C-alpha positions, 0 to 999 in steps of 0.5 A: 669215092676213090677210096671205096672203089680202091677197096672194092678193087683190092678185095676182088669185088666189082664196083661196076654194079648199080647194086654195089656201092659199098664193100658189103653191098658188093659182097652181097651182090657177088653171093646173090649172083653166085647163087643164081648161077649155081641154081641154073647149073644145079637145074642143068646137072639135075636134068642130066641126071634124070636123063641118064636115069631115063627119068626125063619126065620128072622135073628137078622140083619133083625129084626134090619133093620125092627126096623131101618125102623120103627124108627120115623115112616118114610120110609128110603132108603137102604143107610139111613138104612146102616148109622143108623146101621153103615154098609157099606154092602149095598148088604147084606142090600138089601138081608135082605130087599128082605126077609122082603118084601117077609115076608110082613114086609116092602114094597117099597114106592116112595121116593117123590123126583124122581124115587127112592124107600124107605122102609116102615113098613107094618101093619104086620111089625108093629105088629112084631116089637111091639111083639119084643118090648113087649117080650124085656120088659119081658125078658130084661127090667124087669131084668134091672129095678133091676140094681142100677142106671140103666138109668145113667149107661146104658146111660154112657155105650152107650156113651162109646160104641158110642165113641169107635165106632167112634174111631174104624171107624176112626182107620179103615180109618187111613192109616199107610203105611209101618209102620208095614209091609213095601212093 
């Protein structure tokens, strides 16, 4: 027991967690909590950007949906948007799409295959997403420019988060009937 705690302390990892009894568990817990804190900080930062752009009526999720629709400048279906954002709550995405349509940021367009519709960015939506990108450059990217080895560090962080996303998705699908709570 003492050697485990010594290793954790020497590596700067907390041994005070019920979630962390090994170095791997401690490192995983540190990453999970860093991602939770980042998510909250991202939400606050994004709300502040929308306030500065006089768009406080749009949530972070709605603006992320706008960016997803604009990605590669091609119309997208609600299902495709959900996939890009790793979401399975289509009804909430559809609610956000209705808000974006009402704000005249996106519009319905025929999908070209059948009777279905996809969503495309309007000129107003393009201006808004351009304004978000410009403000993001001033508020965030300029700060990141001062971080040593910024691009490789960010790319490695993105790879780790993507890997954790895939593993969490898989773990969420894995069924362990009766192991922890027998019926």
